[in-house]
N, CA, C and O atoms as a MOPAC input file, in Angstrom:
PM7 MOZYME 1SCF
protein

 N      1.22500 1     1.02300 1    -0.12300 1
 C      2.72700 1     2.12100 1    -0.14000 1
 C      3.34400 1     2.15500 1    -1.33200 1
 O      3.55000 1     1.11500 1    -1.95800 1
 N      3.75300 1     3.49600 1    -1.83500 1
 C      4.46100 1     3.54200 1    -3.02100 1
 C      5.48200 1     4.37400 1    -2.91800 1
 O      5.38700 1     5.19900 1    -2.01000 1
 N      6.62900 1     4.41200 1    -3.71800 1
 C      7.80000 1     5.05800 1    -3.87400 1
 C      7.68600 1     5.88500 1    -5.03700 1
 O      6.72100 1     5.65300 1    -5.76400 1
 N      8.52300 1     6.86300 1    -5.38300 1
 C      8.58100 1     7.39800 1    -6.59200 1
 C     10.12300 1     7.45000 1    -7.06600 1
 O     11.03000 1     7.94600 1    -6.39700 1
 N     10.28400 1     6.76000 1    -8.53100 1
 C     11.56500 1     6.25400 1    -9.17700 1
 C     11.52300 1     7.37800 1   -10.40300 1
 O     10.44500 1     7.67300 1   -10.91800 1
 N     12.49700 1     7.85100 1   -10.73900 1
 C     12.51600 1     8.52700 1   -12.02400 1
 C     13.04500 1     7.47500 1   -13.06000 1
 O     13.96100 1     6.69000 1   -12.81300 1
 N     12.31200 1     7.55500 1   -14.34000 1
 C     12.92300 1     6.70200 1   -15.34300 1
 C     14.38700 1     7.15500 1   -15.60000 1
 O     14.80100 1     8.26700 1   -15.27300 1
 N     15.01400 1     6.35800 1   -16.11200 1
 C     16.37500 1     6.28600 1   -16.42900 1
 C     17.35200 1     6.37200 1   -14.94800 1
 O     18.39500 1     7.02100 1   -15.02100 1
 N     17.05800 1     5.83700 1   -13.88700 1
 C     17.66500 1     6.03900 1   -12.87400 1
 C     17.80300 1     4.60000 1   -12.28600 1
 O     17.33200 1     3.56100 1   -12.74800 1
 N     18.62000 1     4.79000 1   -11.06300 1
 C     18.58700 1     3.49500 1   -10.32200 1
 C     18.53600 1     3.58300 1    -8.69600 1
 O     19.21400 1     4.32400 1    -7.98300 1
 N     17.84700 1     2.91700 1    -8.41600 1
 C     17.58000 1     2.80700 1    -6.67900 1
 C     17.88400 1     1.38500 1    -5.90100 1
 O     17.77900 1     0.25900 1    -6.38900 1
 N     18.23300 1     1.68400 1    -4.74300 1
 C     18.60900 1     0.61200 1    -3.61200 1
 C     17.32500 1     0.47200 1    -3.07500 1
 O     16.48400 1     1.37100 1    -3.07000 1
 N     17.17400 1    -0.63500 1    -2.63100 1
 C     15.80300 1    -1.09100 1    -1.89300 1
 C     16.50100 1    -2.26100 1    -0.83300 1
 O     17.55300 1    -2.89600 1    -0.89400 1
 N     15.51200 1    -2.22600 1     0.04700 1
 C     15.99900 1    -3.22200 1     1.37400 1
 C     14.37600 1    -3.73800 1     1.75300 1
 O     13.44800 1    -2.93000 1     1.70900 1
 N     14.20400 1    -4.94000 1     2.06300 1
 C     12.90100 1    -5.19900 1     2.54900 1
 C     12.99100 1    -6.32700 1     4.12900 1
 O     13.94600 1    -7.04200 1     4.43200 1
 N     12.01700 1    -6.20300 1     4.70600 1
 C     12.23700 1    -6.84100 1     6.03100 1
 C     10.70600 1    -7.66300 1     5.92200 1
 O      9.68700 1    -7.08100 1     5.55100 1
 N     10.74300 1    -9.00500 1     6.28400 1
 C      9.43000 1    -9.74000 1     6.67800 1
 C      8.87500 1    -9.56400 1     7.78700 1
 O      9.76400 1    -9.48800 1     8.63600 1
 N      7.74100 1    -9.44400 1     8.29900 1
 C      7.31600 1    -9.16900 1     9.78600 1
 C      6.03000 1   -10.06000 1     9.82200 1
 O      5.09200 1    -9.97400 1     9.03000 1
 N      6.15600 1   -11.04300 1    11.00900 1
 C      4.56100 1   -11.63600 1    10.94600 1
 C      4.35500 1   -11.23500 1    12.65200 1
 O      5.27800 1   -11.35700 1    13.45700 1
 N      3.06500 1   -10.77200 1    13.00100 1
 C      2.48100 1   -10.50100 1    14.18800 1
 C      1.97200 1    -9.56800 1    14.01500 1
 O      1.60400 1    -9.30900 1    12.86900 1
 N      1.69300 1    -8.51500 1    15.24800 1
 C      0.49300 1    -7.48900 1    15.17100 1
 C      0.91400 1    -6.31300 1    15.79600 1
 O      1.84700 1    -6.37200 1    16.59700 1
 N      0.30300 1    -5.14100 1    15.51900 1
 C      0.66300 1    -3.85600 1    16.14200 1
 C     -0.65400 1    -3.40700 1    16.79900 1
 O     -1.82400 1    -3.50600 1    16.43000 1
 N     -0.00300 1    -2.80800 1    18.04400 1
 C     -1.20300 1    -2.22500 1    19.06100 1
 C     -0.66800 1    -0.86100 1    19.67100 1
 O      0.41500 1    -0.47800 1    19.22900 1
 N     -1.18400 1    -0.21600 1    20.46600 1
 C     -0.89700 1     1.02100 1    20.97800 1
 C     -0.52600 1     0.67400 1    22.32400 1
 O     -1.05800 1    -0.33300 1    22.79100 1
 N      0.31000 1     1.33400 1    23.05500 1
 C      0.72900 1     1.15100 1    24.25400 1
 C      0.68800 1     2.72200 1    24.93900 1
 O      1.40300 1     3.65000 1    24.55900 1
 N     -0.25400 1     2.78800 1    25.96600 1
 C     -0.27000 1     3.98500 1    26.48900 1
 C      0.79200 1     4.47100 1    27.27300 1
 O      1.18900 1     3.78100 1    28.21300 1
 N      1.38000 1     5.70500 1    26.99100 1
 C      2.60300 1     6.24200 1    27.61000 1
 C      2.40100 1     7.56900 1    28.01700 1
 O      2.82400 1     8.46400 1    27.28600 1
 N      1.77900 1     7.86500 1    29.14700 1
 C      1.84100 1     9.27000 1    29.58200 1
 C      0.48100 1    10.00700 1    28.91700 1
 O     -0.63500 1     9.94800 1    29.43300 1
 N      0.72500 1    10.54500 1    27.96500 1
 C      0.09600 1    11.52300 1    27.14200 1
 C     -0.15100 1    11.13800 1    25.79500 1
 O     -0.89200 1    11.73200 1    25.01200 1
 N      0.68900 1     9.83400 1    25.51000 1
 C      0.83300 1     9.64600 1    23.87100 1
 C      0.45300 1     8.24000 1    24.02300 1
 O      0.36900 1     7.73400 1    25.14200 1
 N      0.19900 1     7.52600 1    22.84700 1
 C     -0.08500 1     6.04600 1    22.60400 1
 C      0.67400 1     5.70200 1    21.32300 1
 O     -0.00300 1     5.56600 1    20.30400 1
 N      1.78700 1     5.57000 1    21.26300 1
 C      2.55700 1     5.21600 1    20.00700 1
 C      2.07900 1     3.65200 1    19.69200 1
 O      1.74500 1     2.82500 1    20.54000 1
 N      2.13600 1     3.46500 1    18.25800 1
 C      2.06400 1     2.00100 1    17.81800 1
 C      3.58500 1     1.27200 1    17.97800 1
 O      4.74300 1     1.62100 1    17.75400 1
 N      2.91300 1     0.05600 1    18.49600 1
 C      4.14600 1    -0.85900 1    18.83900 1
 C      3.76600 1    -2.34000 1    18.27300 1
 O      2.70100 1    -2.90200 1    18.53000 1
 N      4.94600 1    -2.95500 1    17.35000 1
 C      5.07000 1    -4.10200 1    16.84900 1
 C      5.23400 1    -5.31400 1    17.70100 1
 O      6.30900 1    -5.33100 1    18.30100 1
 N      4.68100 1    -6.03100 1    17.84800 1
 C      4.76900 1    -7.68500 1    18.71700 1
 C      4.68600 1    -8.75600 1    17.56100 1
 O      3.71600 1    -9.02400 1    16.85200 1
 N      5.97500 1    -9.30800 1    17.55400 1
 C      5.92800 1   -10.51800 1    16.65100 1
 C      7.56800 1   -10.62400 1    16.26600 1
 O      8.55900 1   -10.14800 1    16.82000 1
 N      7.41500 1   -11.39800 1    15.16100 1
 C      8.96200 1   -11.70600 1    14.59000 1
 C      9.14500 1   -11.23900 1    13.48300 1
 O      8.25800 1   -11.22600 1    12.62800 1
 N     10.38900 1   -10.74900 1    13.29200 1
 C     10.81900 1   -10.07800 1    11.91700 1
 C     12.04300 1   -10.86700 1    11.47400 1
 O     12.70000 1   -11.57600 1    12.23800 1
 N     12.33000 1   -10.66700 1    10.01500 1
 C     13.27100 1   -11.51300 1     9.50200 1
 C     14.74200 1   -10.74700 1     9.36400 1
 O     15.67500 1   -11.41100 1     8.91400 1
 N     14.91300 1    -9.68300 1     9.65500 1
 C     15.93000 1    -8.92100 1     9.42300 1
 C     16.15800 1    -8.07100 1     8.31900 1
 O     15.25500 1    -8.36700 1     7.53700 1
 N     16.81800 1    -7.22400 1     7.82900 1
 C     16.75000 1    -6.48000 1     6.86900 1
 C     17.38500 1    -7.46900 1     5.60800 1
 O     18.22500 1    -8.33000 1     5.87100 1
 N     16.99700 1    -7.29400 1     4.52900 1
 C     17.86300 1    -7.97600 1     3.38700 1
 C     19.07300 1    -7.15000 1     3.34900 1
 O     19.47600 1    -6.21400 1     4.03900 1
 N     19.61100 1    -7.89800 1     2.14700 1
 C     21.05300 1    -7.04300 1     1.58900 1
 C     20.23600 1    -6.19100 1     0.86200 1
 O     19.05000 1    -6.40000 1     0.60700 1
 N     21.07100 1    -4.96400 1     0.44400 1
 C     20.82100 1    -4.09700 1    -0.56400 1
 C     20.67700 1    -4.49400 1    -1.89800 1
 O     21.61600 1    -5.06500 1    -2.45400 1
 N     19.34000 1    -4.21000 1    -2.65000 1
 C     19.30900 1    -4.62300 1    -4.06200 1
 C     19.28300 1    -3.22000 1    -4.62100 1
 O     18.63700 1    -2.29500 1    -4.12900 1
 N     20.20700 1    -3.13100 1    -5.92200 1
 C     20.00600 1    -1.98800 1    -6.99700 1
 C     19.10900 1    -2.65700 1    -8.04500 1
 O     19.19600 1    -3.74800 1    -8.60900 1
 N     18.12200 1    -1.55000 1    -8.13500 1
 C     17.17500 1    -2.02600 1    -9.46500 1
 C     17.13100 1    -0.53500 1   -10.29400 1
 O     16.72800 1     0.56600 1    -9.91800 1
 N     17.73100 1    -0.99000 1   -11.60300 1
 C     17.72200 1    -0.15000 1   -12.54800 1
 C     16.35800 1     0.17500 1   -13.47300 1
 O     15.74600 1    -0.72100 1   -14.05500 1
 N     16.00700 1     1.46300 1   -13.51600 1
 C     14.62500 1     1.64300 1   -14.10600 1
 C     14.83200 1     2.43100 1   -15.56500 1
 O     15.08600 1     3.63200 1   -15.65600 1
 N     14.67800 1     1.54500 1   -16.64500 1
 C     15.00500 1     1.92300 1   -17.97200 1
 C     14.23100 1     3.28000 1   -18.23000 1
 O     13.10200 1     3.53500 1   -17.81100 1
 N     15.15600 1     4.22500 1   -19.10400 1
 C     14.67800 1     5.60300 1   -19.53400 1
 C     13.22000 1     5.53300 1   -20.24500 1
 O     12.48300 1     6.51800 1   -20.23300 1
 N     12.81900 1     4.22500 1   -20.91000 1
 C     11.70800 1     4.50400 1   -21.75000 1
 C     10.55400 1     3.67000 1   -20.87300 1
 O      9.73700 1     2.94200 1   -21.43600 1
 N     10.58200 1     3.82900 1   -19.68400 1
 C      9.54900 1     3.15800 1   -18.76900 1
 C      8.36900 1     4.10800 1   -18.81500 1
 O      8.50500 1     5.30600 1   -18.56700 1
 N      7.10800 1     3.50600 1   -19.16400 1
 C      6.02800 1     4.50500 1   -19.19000 1
 C      5.66100 1     4.73500 1   -17.56700 1
 O      5.85500 1     3.90100 1   -16.68200 1
 N      5.09300 1     6.05100 1   -17.40000 1
 C      4.82300 1     6.38000 1   -16.16900 1
 C      3.59600 1     5.78100 1   -15.49600 1
 O      3.29900 1     6.21800 1   -14.38400 1
 N      2.86200 1     4.84200 1   -16.04200 1
 C      1.77400 1     4.06500 1   -15.65600 1
 C      1.84000 1     2.71000 1   -16.02700 1
 O      0.82800 1     2.18700 1   -16.49300 1
 N      2.97200 1     2.00000 1   -15.88100 1
 C      3.17800 1     0.62100 1   -16.75700 1
 C      1.92700 1    -0.42000 1   -16.11900 1
 O      1.59700 1    -0.63700 1   -14.95300 1
 N      1.45900 1    -0.89100 1   -17.27000 1
 C      0.22300 1    -1.76200 1   -17.09500 1
 C      0.63800 1    -3.42300 1   -17.44500 1
 O      0.07300 1    -4.41600 1   -16.98700 1
 N      1.61400 1    -3.39100 1   -18.24600 1
 C      1.93100 1    -4.80500 1   -18.85700 1
 C      3.32200 1    -4.75200 1   -19.00600 1
 O      3.65400 1    -5.75600 1   -19.63500 1
 N      4.28900 1    -4.06400 1   -18.72900 1
 C      5.38700 1    -4.43500 1   -19.00600 1
 C      6.07100 1    -5.23000 1   -17.75300 1
 O      5.89800 1    -4.74800 1   -16.63300 1
 N      6.71600 1    -6.23300 1   -17.86600 1
 C      7.33500 1    -6.96200 1   -16.69400 1
 C      8.37400 1    -6.17600 1   -15.70300 1
 O      9.03700 1    -5.19300 1   -16.03500 1
 N      8.37900 1    -6.72700 1   -14.58000 1
 C      9.41400 1    -5.95600 1   -13.68300 1
 C     10.45000 1    -6.16300 1   -14.03700 1
 O     10.50900 1    -7.17700 1   -14.73100 1
 N     11.71600 1    -5.47200 1   -13.83400 1
 C     13.20800 1    -5.55400 1   -13.94700 1
 C     13.54600 1    -6.49800 1   -12.81600 1
 O     13.04400 1    -6.36400 1   -11.70000 1
 N     14.39000 1    -7.43900 1   -13.11500 1
 C     15.24300 1    -8.19000 1   -12.11500 1
 C     16.17400 1    -7.33000 1   -11.44600 1
 O     16.68900 1    -6.32800 1   -11.94200 1
 N     16.40800 1    -7.89200 1   -10.00000 1
 C     17.59100 1    -7.15700 1    -9.30500 1
 C     19.03300 1    -7.49000 1   -10.08400 1
 O     19.32800 1    -8.31500 1   -10.94800 1
 N     19.69300 1    -6.59700 1    -9.46700 1
 C     21.38400 1    -7.10600 1   -10.20000 1
 C     22.02500 1    -8.39100 1    -9.46400 1
 O     22.94400 1    -9.07800 1    -9.91100 1
 N     21.31600 1    -8.57700 1    -8.18900 1
 C     21.93900 1    -9.30000 1    -7.44800 1
 C     20.85000 1   -10.60900 1    -6.91700 1
 O     19.65800 1   -10.44700 1    -6.65600 1
 N     21.42600 1   -11.60300 1    -6.86000 1
 C     20.17300 1   -12.55000 1    -6.28400 1
 C     20.12800 1   -12.19300 1    -4.54900 1
 O     21.08200 1   -11.84400 1    -3.85400 1
 N     19.09800 1   -12.34700 1    -4.24300 1
 C     18.81200 1   -12.14200 1    -2.88700 1
 C     19.51700 1   -13.39200 1    -1.91700 1
 O     19.67800 1   -14.56700 1    -2.25000 1
 N     19.78800 1   -12.90600 1    -0.94400 1
 C     20.22400 1   -13.99400 1    -0.10300 1
 C     19.46200 1   -14.47300 1     1.07300 1
 O     19.08900 1   -13.67700 1     1.93600 1
 N     19.23000 1   -15.67400 1     1.13800 1
 C     17.86900 1   -16.14600 1     2.24600 1
 C     18.79100 1   -15.84800 1     3.59900 1
 O     20.00000 1   -15.96100 1     3.80300 1
 N     17.52800 1   -15.35700 1     4.54400 1
 C     17.84500 1   -15.16200 1     5.88800 1
 C     17.91100 1   -16.48000 1     6.64900 1
 O     16.97700 1   -17.26900 1     6.50100 1
 N     18.98300 1   -16.80600 1     7.49200 1
 C     18.97700 1   -17.87600 1     7.96800 1
 C     17.81300 1   -17.93500 1     9.23400 1
 O     17.27700 1   -16.99600 1     9.82400 1
 N     17.65700 1   -19.25100 1     9.39300 1
 C     16.26700 1   -19.46600 1    10.48400 1
 C     16.98700 1   -19.01200 1    12.03000 1
 O     18.13500 1   -19.30000 1    12.36900 1
 N     16.01100 1   -18.25300 1    12.82300 1
 C     16.36200 1   -18.13600 1    14.10100 1
 C     15.43100 1   -18.58900 1    15.04000 1
 O     14.23600 1   -18.33400 1    14.89500 1
 N     15.93200 1   -19.35800 1    16.16800 1
 C     15.26700 1   -19.61200 1    17.02900 1
 C     14.17600 1   -18.67800 1    17.71700 1
 O     14.53000 1   -17.51800 1    17.92700 1
 N     12.93100 1   -19.04000 1    18.07900 1
 C     11.99600 1   -18.23100 1    18.94900 1
 C     12.86400 1   -17.88800 1    20.22300 1
 O     13.62300 1   -18.59700 1    20.88400 1
 N     12.46200 1   -16.43800 1    20.35700 1
 C     12.83300 1   -16.11100 1    21.67800 1
 C     12.43000 1   -16.82800 1    22.84700 1
 O     11.51700 1   -17.61500 1    22.59600 1
 N     12.78200 1   -16.82400 1    23.97900 1
 C     12.21100 1   -17.43600 1    25.13500 1
 C     10.63500 1   -17.00600 1    25.56500 1
 O      9.81800 1   -17.80100 1    26.02900 1
 N     10.40700 1   -15.68600 1    25.32900 1
 C      9.21300 1   -15.00800 1    25.87600 1
 C      8.31500 1   -15.52300 1    24.68900 1
 O      7.15900 1   -15.81100 1    25.00100 1
 N      8.62900 1   -15.65600 1    23.56300 1
 C      7.86500 1   -16.22300 1    22.39300 1
 C      7.25700 1   -17.72400 1    22.83300 1
 O      6.07400 1   -18.01400 1    22.65300 1
 N      7.98200 1   -18.40200 1    23.27900 1
 C      7.85000 1   -19.59600 1    23.62600 1
 C      6.82600 1   -20.00100 1    25.05900 1
 O      5.96200 1   -20.86700 1    25.20000 1
 N      7.39100 1   -18.91100 1    26.04000 1
 C      6.53500 1   -19.05100 1    27.14700 1
 C      5.10600 1   -18.55800 1    26.50000 1
 O      4.14400 1   -19.24800 1    26.83500 1
 N      4.85300 1   -17.51200 1    25.66200 1
 C      3.66200 1   -17.13300 1    25.42500 1
 C      2.67300 1   -18.14100 1    24.75100 1
 O      1.44500 1   -18.08200 1    24.82000 1
 N      3.36100 1   -19.00300 1    24.13900 1
 C      2.84900 1   -20.07700 1    23.30400 1
 C      2.17200 1   -21.26400 1    24.29200 1
 O      1.05200 1   -21.77300 1    24.23700 1
 N      3.12600 1   -21.46700 1    25.07700 1
 C      2.86100 1   -22.40400 1    26.19200 1
 C      1.64000 1   -22.08800 1    27.02800 1
 O      0.70600 1   -22.85900 1    27.25100 1
 N      1.79900 1   -20.64900 1    27.52700 1
 C      0.43000 1   -20.03200 1    28.27900 1
 C     -0.75700 1   -20.11800 1    27.37200 1
 O     -1.72000 1   -20.74000 1    27.81900 1
 N     -0.84500 1   -19.65100 1    26.29000 1
 C     -1.68500 1   -19.81400 1    25.26000 1
 C     -2.33300 1   -21.13600 1    25.10700 1
 O     -3.48800 1   -21.15300 1    24.68100 1
 N     -1.71000 1   -22.29200 1    25.41400 1
 C     -1.74200 1   -23.79900 1    25.39700 1
 C     -2.57700 1   -24.12400 1    26.27800 1
 O     -3.60000 1   -24.76700 1    26.04200 1
 N     -2.21200 1   -23.69500 1    27.42600 1
 C     -2.54100 1   -23.89200 1    28.69400 1
 C     -3.97500 1   -23.43700 1    28.93000 1
 O     -4.78800 1   -24.19600 1    29.45700 1
 N     -4.26200 1   -22.32600 1    28.58200 1
 C     -5.25400 1   -21.37900 1    28.75400 1
 C     -6.52200 1   -21.99700 1    27.89900 1
 O     -7.67700 1   -22.05200 1    28.32200 1
 N     -6.03300 1   -22.48500 1    26.51500 1
 C     -7.12800 1   -23.29400 1    25.60000 1
 C     -7.39800 1   -24.54400 1    26.20000 1
 O     -8.52300 1   -24.99900 1    25.99100 1
 N     -6.56900 1   -25.24900 1    26.94800 1
 C     -6.91700 1   -26.42300 1    27.64300 1
 C     -7.88200 1   -26.14400 1    28.71400 1
 O     -8.86000 1   -26.88200 1    28.83000 1
 N     -7.71500 1   -25.21700 1    29.45500 1
 C     -8.49400 1   -25.04200 1    30.64700 1
 C     -9.86100 1   -24.46300 1    30.36400 1
 O    -10.81800 1   -24.80800 1    31.05700 1
 N     -9.97900 1   -23.69500 1    29.48500 1
 C    -11.32800 1   -23.37600 1    28.61300 1
 C    -11.96100 1   -24.52500 1    28.17300 1
 O    -13.01500 1   -24.89200 1    28.69100 1
 N    -11.38400 1   -25.18500 1    27.19400 1
 C    -12.14800 1   -26.47000 1    26.87000 1
 C    -12.51300 1   -27.41500 1    27.97100 1
 O    -13.63500 1   -27.92100 1    27.97100 1
 N    -11.62800 1   -27.69400 1    28.92400 1
 C    -12.22200 1   -28.35100 1    29.80700 1
 C    -13.23600 1   -27.88900 1    30.60800 1
 O    -14.07900 1   -28.61400 1    31.13600 1
 N    -13.15600 1   -26.43400 1    30.72900 1
 C    -14.34200 1   -25.93600 1    31.78200 1
 C    -15.54300 1   -26.24300 1    30.95000 1
 O    -16.55000 1   -26.70200 1    31.49000 1
 N    -15.49300 1   -26.01400 1    29.65600 1
 C    -16.75200 1   -26.04900 1    28.63600 1
 C    -17.15700 1   -27.38700 1    28.78100 1
 O    -18.36600 1   -27.52100 1    28.97300 1
 N    -16.35100 1   -28.61800 1    28.73700 1
 C    -16.94400 1   -30.18200 1    28.84700 1
 C    -17.22500 1   -30.32900 1    29.91700 1
 O    -18.15000 1   -31.14100 1    29.92700 1
 N    -16.88100 1   -29.89400 1    31.31700 1
 C    -17.26500 1   -30.16700 1    32.48400 1
 C    -18.61800 1   -29.47900 1    32.63100 1
 O    -19.54900 1   -30.23300 1    32.91500 1
 N    -18.87800 1   -28.26400 1    32.49700 1
 C    -19.96400 1   -27.68500 1    32.41700 1
 C    -21.16400 1   -28.46200 1    31.54700 1
 O    -22.26600 1   -28.59500 1    32.07800 1
 N    -20.93200 1   -28.95500 1    30.24100 1
 C    -21.75900 1   -29.76300 1    29.73100 1
 C    -22.03400 1   -30.94600 1    30.28400 1
 O    -23.21500 1   -31.29200 1    30.24900 1
 N    -21.25300 1   -31.66200 1    30.78800 1
 C    -21.55400 1   -32.70000 1    31.33500 1
 C    -22.46300 1   -32.51600 1    32.84400 1
 O    -23.51700 1   -33.04000 1    33.20600 1
 N    -21.59900 1   -31.58800 1    33.48300 1
 C    -22.97000 1   -31.30200 1    34.68300 1
 C    -24.45700 1   -30.92600 1    34.19100 1
 O    -25.36600 1   -31.26300 1    34.94900 1
 N    -24.77800 1   -30.29300 1    33.05300 1
 C    -25.82100 1   -30.11700 1    32.68400 1
 C    -26.78300 1   -31.49600 1    31.78600 1
 O    -28.00700 1   -31.62800 1    31.77400 1
 N    -25.74500 1   -32.37600 1    31.10400 1
 C    -26.53200 1   -33.37500 1    30.84700 1
 C    -26.74800 1   -34.50600 1    32.16300 1
 O    -27.55200 1   -35.43600 1    32.10100 1
 N    -26.09000 1   -34.29700 1    33.05000 1
 C    -26.48200 1   -35.30600 1    34.22500 1
 C    -27.47900 1   -34.78400 1    35.17100 1
 O    -28.06100 1   -35.46000 1    36.01900 1
 N    -27.65900 1   -33.28500 1    34.91600 1
 C    -28.48400 1   -32.72400 1    35.86900 1
 C    -29.89400 1   -32.76300 1    35.10400 1
 O    -30.85400 1   -32.42400 1    35.79600 1
 N    -30.11700 1   -33.07200 1    33.98200 1
 C    -31.62500 1   -33.44800 1    33.30300 1
 C    -31.88000 1   -35.03000 1    33.83300 1
 O    -32.90800 1   -35.62900 1    33.51600 1

């Protein structure tokens, strides 16, 4: 992903961290992409100045630093649905492993 910024200008940016996955959900005649997971929320706006003498395709120039220090996002507790999904996933894993071990013991005793 890229953005175009003119040399000798300033631009404001924000970022948001996301951890999870995307998938499609069928809704009538369409199937939009849906994100499932956690997000950090948007950062505070940072202003970046691009010097006028910046080459069009910089290869070894160091990046300019933002005019402000970023503020860390406070930790947010997982939502109840995420906790429930984690518990259900753990229970399913235990059941599958137990069934596999039970089948293995049955086959060993059968010989």
